[in-house]
C-alpha positions in Angstrom: -2.0 4.2 23.4 -0.8 7.6 22.3 1.9 6.0 20.1 -0.7 3.7 18.5 -3.0 6.6 17.8 -0.1 8.6 16.3 0.6 5.6 14.1 -3.0 5.4 12.9 -3.0 9.1 12.1 0.4 8.9 10.4 -0.7 5.9 8.4 -3.8 7.7 7.2 -1.6 10.7 6.1 0.9 8.4 4.4 -1.8 6.5 2.6 -3.4 9.7 1.5 -0.1 11.0 0.2 0.6 7.7 -1.7 -2.9 7.8 -3.2 -2.4 11.4 -4.4 1.0 10.4 -5.9 -0.7 7.4 -7.7 -3.5 9.6 -9.0 -1.1 12.3 -10.2 1.0 9.7 -12.0 -2.1 8.1 -13.6 -3.3 11.5 -14.8 0.1 12.3 -16.3 0.2 8.9 -18.1 -3.4 9.4 -19.4 -4.7 6.4 -17.4 -8.1 6.2 -15.7 -8.2 7.7 -12.2 -10.5 5.3 -10.5 -10.5 1.5 -10.0 -12.6 -0.1 -12.6 -14.3 -3.5 -12.6 -11.9 -5.9 -14.2 -12.8 -8.6 -16.7 -11.2 -11.2 -14.5 -9.8 -11.3 -10.9 -6.2 -11.6 -12.2 -6.6 -8.1 -13.6 -7.8 -6.6 -10.4 -5.4 -4.4 -8.4 -3.2 -6.2 -5.9 -5.2 -5.1 -2.8 -8.4 -6.5 -4.2 -6.7 -9.8 -5.2 -5.4 -10.2 -1.6 -8.9 -9.6 -0.2 -10.3 -12.2 -2.6 -7.6 -14.7 -1.6 -8.3 -14.2 2.1 -12.1 -14.5 1.5 -11.4 -17.7 -0.5 -9.2 -19.1 2.4 -12.0 -18.6 5.0 -14.7 -20.0 2.7 -16.4 -16.7 1.8 -14.8 -16.0 -1.6 -18.0 -16.9 -3.5 -19.7 -13.9 -1.9 -17.3 -11.5 -3.7 -17.8 -10.6 -7.3 -15.6 -8.5 -9.7 -18.1 -5.7 -9.1 -16.7 -5.6 -5.6 -13.2 -4.9 -6.8 -13.2 -1.0 -6.5 -14.4 -1.2 -2.9 -12.1 -4.0 -2.0 -9.1 -2.3 -3.5 -9.7 0.9 -1.7 -10.6 -0.7 1.6 -7.5 -2.9 1.6 -5.2 0.0 0.4 -6.4 2.2 3.3 -6.4 -0.6 5.9 -3.0 -1.8 5.0 -1.5 1.7 4.9 -3.1 2.7 8.2 -2.0 -0.5 9.9 1.6 -0.1 8.7 1.5 3.4 10.2 1.1 1.7 13.6 4.1 -0.5 12.8 6.1 2.6 12.0 5.0 4.2 15.2 6.1 1.3 17.3 9.5 1.1 15.5 10.1 4.9 15.7 9.3 4.9 19.4 12.2 2.4 19.9 14.7 3.6 17.3 13.9 7.3 17.1 15.2 7.8 13.5 15.2 11.3 12.0 12.0 11.5 9.8 13.8 11.6 6.5 15.9 8.5 7.3 13.0 6.7 8.9 10.6 7.5 6.2 12.9 6.5 3.3 13.8 3.2 5.1 10.2 2.5 5.9 9.0 3.2 2.4 11.7 1.0 0.9 10.9 -1.7 3.5 7.1 -1.6 2.7 7.8 -1.8 -1.0 10.2 -4.8 -0.5 7.7 -6.5 1.9 5.0 -6.3 -0.8 7.1 -8.5 -3.1 8.0 -10.9 -0.3 4.3 -11.3 0.5 2.6 -11.0 -2.9 5.0 -13.1 -5.1 4.3 -16.3 -3.2 0.5 -15.5 -3.3 0.7 -15.3 -7.1 -0.5 -11.6 -7.1 2.9 -10.2 -8.2 5.6 -11.6 -10.4 9.2 -11.6 -9.1 10.6 -8.0 -9.3 13.1 -9.0 -12.0 10.2 -9.7 -14.4 9.0 -6.1 -14.4 10.5 -3.2 -16.4 12.8 -1.0 -14.4 10.6 2.1 -15.0 7.6 0.3 -13.5 9.5 -0.8 -10.5 10.9 2.7 -10.0 7.4 4.2 -10.2 6.0 1.7 -7.7 9.0 2.3 -5.4 8.4 6.1 -5.6 4.9 5.7 -4.4 6.1 3.7 -1.4 8.8 6.3 -0.7 6.2 9.0 -0.7 4.1 6.9 1.7 7.1 6.3 4.0 8.2 9.9 4.0 4.7 11.1 4.7 4.2 8.6 7.5 7.4 9.5 9.2 6.9 13.3 8.9 3.3 13.0 10.1 4.4 10.8 13.1 7.1 13.3 14.0 4.6 16.3 13.8 1.9 14.5 15.8 
């Protein structure tokens, strides 16, 4: 139970660090800092699109509107990041990697897993269809996440 709680706490820290990195990058690029209501679902952030697809699959998709996108995106982002913190905790308990190695590997793994999951769902394009600078920026967010999760787990 202690490992799971450490994982939840580390996942929260990692998600917070990733969120701050995303906000800082948006500010530097002159982009809006919040999630806005999109004109169509395809323009919603990936976490909101996943929530919509899950709701559609269980027959509840009609209850969601594009006005729900900011809440859905944030809820999914924090839920996914926190849950993956538990996955890191379980792996770290077995493998005992140094935080830097574990964090980098975990961040790259989470980034890669996003493409494995989201391309077949039609949320992402295959990675080779994105500009390298966009891929690098997205990878950097996930490395920040992984490093923060690993460091927080080690400290907790």
